[in-house]
C-alpha positions in Angstrom: -28.1 -42.2 84.5 -29.7 -44.6 82.5 -28.4 -45.4 78.8 -31.6 -44.4 77.3 -31.8 -41.0 79.4 -28.5 -40.1 78.5 -29.6 -40.6 74.7 -32.5 -38.4 75.0 -30.6 -35.7 76.5 -28.2 -35.5 73.8 -30.6 -35.7 71.2 -32.5 -32.8 72.4 -29.5 -31.0 73.0 -28.5 -31.3 69.4 -31.8 -30.8 68.4 -32.0 -27.6 70.4 -28.8 -26.4 69.5 -28.8 -27.2 65.7 -32.4 -25.6 64.5 -31.9 -22.5 62.3 -34.1 -19.3 62.8 -36.4 -20.1 59.9 -38.7 -17.2 60.9 -35.8 -14.5 59.7 -35.5 -16.3 56.6 -37.1 -14.4 53.6 -38.6 -16.2 50.3 -38.3 -20.0 49.8 -36.7 -22.1 46.3 -40.2 -22.1 44.8 -40.8 -18.3 45.6 -37.9 -16.0 46.4 -38.7 -12.0 47.5 -38.7 -9.8 44.9 -35.8 -7.3 44.7 -36.4 -4.2 42.1 -33.1 -2.9 40.5 -32.1 0.4 41.5 -33.8 0.4 44.6 -32.9 -0.7 48.1 -34.1 -3.5 49.6 -34.0 -3.8 53.4 -33.4 -8.2 54.1 -33.2 -10.5 56.9 -32.1 -13.7 57.7 -32.0 -16.2 60.7 -29.1 -17.8 62.6 -27.3 -20.3 60.4 -30.5 -19.6 57.5 -30.9 -19.2 53.9 -33.0 -16.4 52.2 -33.9 -16.4 48.7 -34.4 -13.6 46.1 -34.9 -12.7 43.0 -34.5 -9.6 40.4 -35.2 -9.0 36.8 -33.0 -6.9 34.5 -34.2 -5.2 31.3 -30.7 -4.8 29.0 -27.8 -6.6 28.9 -25.1 -4.2 30.9 -22.7 -5.2 34.1 -24.6 -4.7 37.2 -23.1 -4.7 40.6 -25.3 -6.4 43.8 -23.7 -4.9 47.2 -25.2 -6.0 50.5 -24.3 -3.4 53.2 -24.9 -2.7 56.9 -24.3 -6.6 57.9 -24.9 -8.1 61.0 -23.9 -11.3 60.4 -21.1 -13.2 58.3 -22.9 -14.0 55.0 -22.3 -15.7 51.4 -24.0 -13.9 48.7 -24.5 -16.4 45.5 -25.8 -15.2 41.9 -27.5 -17.8 40.1 -28.6 -18.3 36.4 -32.2 -20.3 37.0 -34.7 -20.8 39.6 -33.2 -23.9 40.3 -30.1 -22.4 42.1 -27.9 -24.9 39.9 -26.0 -22.4 37.7 -23.8 -20.6 39.5 -22.5 -17.2 38.1 -21.0 -15.5 41.2 -20.2 -16.1 45.0 -19.1 -13.5 47.6 -18.4 -14.7 51.3 -15.8 -11.8 52.0 -17.3 -9.4 54.9 -14.8 -6.7 55.2 -17.1 -4.7 57.2 -17.9 -2.6 54.3 -20.2 -5.0 52.4 -20.1 -7.7 50.0 -20.0 -7.1 46.3 -20.6 -9.1 43.3 -19.9 -7.7 40.1 -21.2 -9.4 36.7 -20.8 -8.3 33.5 -23.0 -9.2 30.1 -25.6 -10.2 32.1 -29.1 -10.7 29.6 -32.4 -9.3 30.3 -34.2 -12.2 32.0 -34.3 -12.8 35.7 -31.8 -13.9 38.3 -32.1 -15.3 41.5 -29.3 -14.9 44.7 -29.2 -17.0 47.6 -28.0 -15.1 50.9 -26.6 -18.0 53.7 -25.7 -17.0 57.3 -23.0 -18.9 58.7 -21.9 -17.4 61.9 -25.2 -17.9 63.9 -26.1 -14.5 64.6 -29.7 -13.3 62.5 -29.4 -10.3 60.8 -30.8 -7.6 58.7 -29.1 -6.1 55.6 -29.6 -3.9 52.5 -29.4 -5.2 49.1 -28.6 -2.9 46.5 -28.3 -3.8 42.7 -27.2 -1.2 40.3 -25.7 -0.4 36.6 -22.6 -0.7 37.1 
């Protein structure tokens, strides 16, 4: 086999294995999906994908952000700004019961969630954001 043929085969194999399943991701950096505080939200994510969400709170209190019914291992991050630069809290501990972020003293404003899937299993989950 010629070296060019081997290189093309390796390149095609690597490219097909490294694609994330973007069709199942929700939202984007510029247009995150909106979640309503106090209402369960059914989310989804692609294999090795990233989904983006935002929510607005009207009064400063302690809030819980809970992801349940997980079909894959997720990293959940809470950000203070739409540029996803100011990380407030994070959770990557999936113990089977879901993942929880607690945040005390949230001001009345819009916050942003980034959910990363990192074990290669596309799936769904439920997000609940409530006053604690």
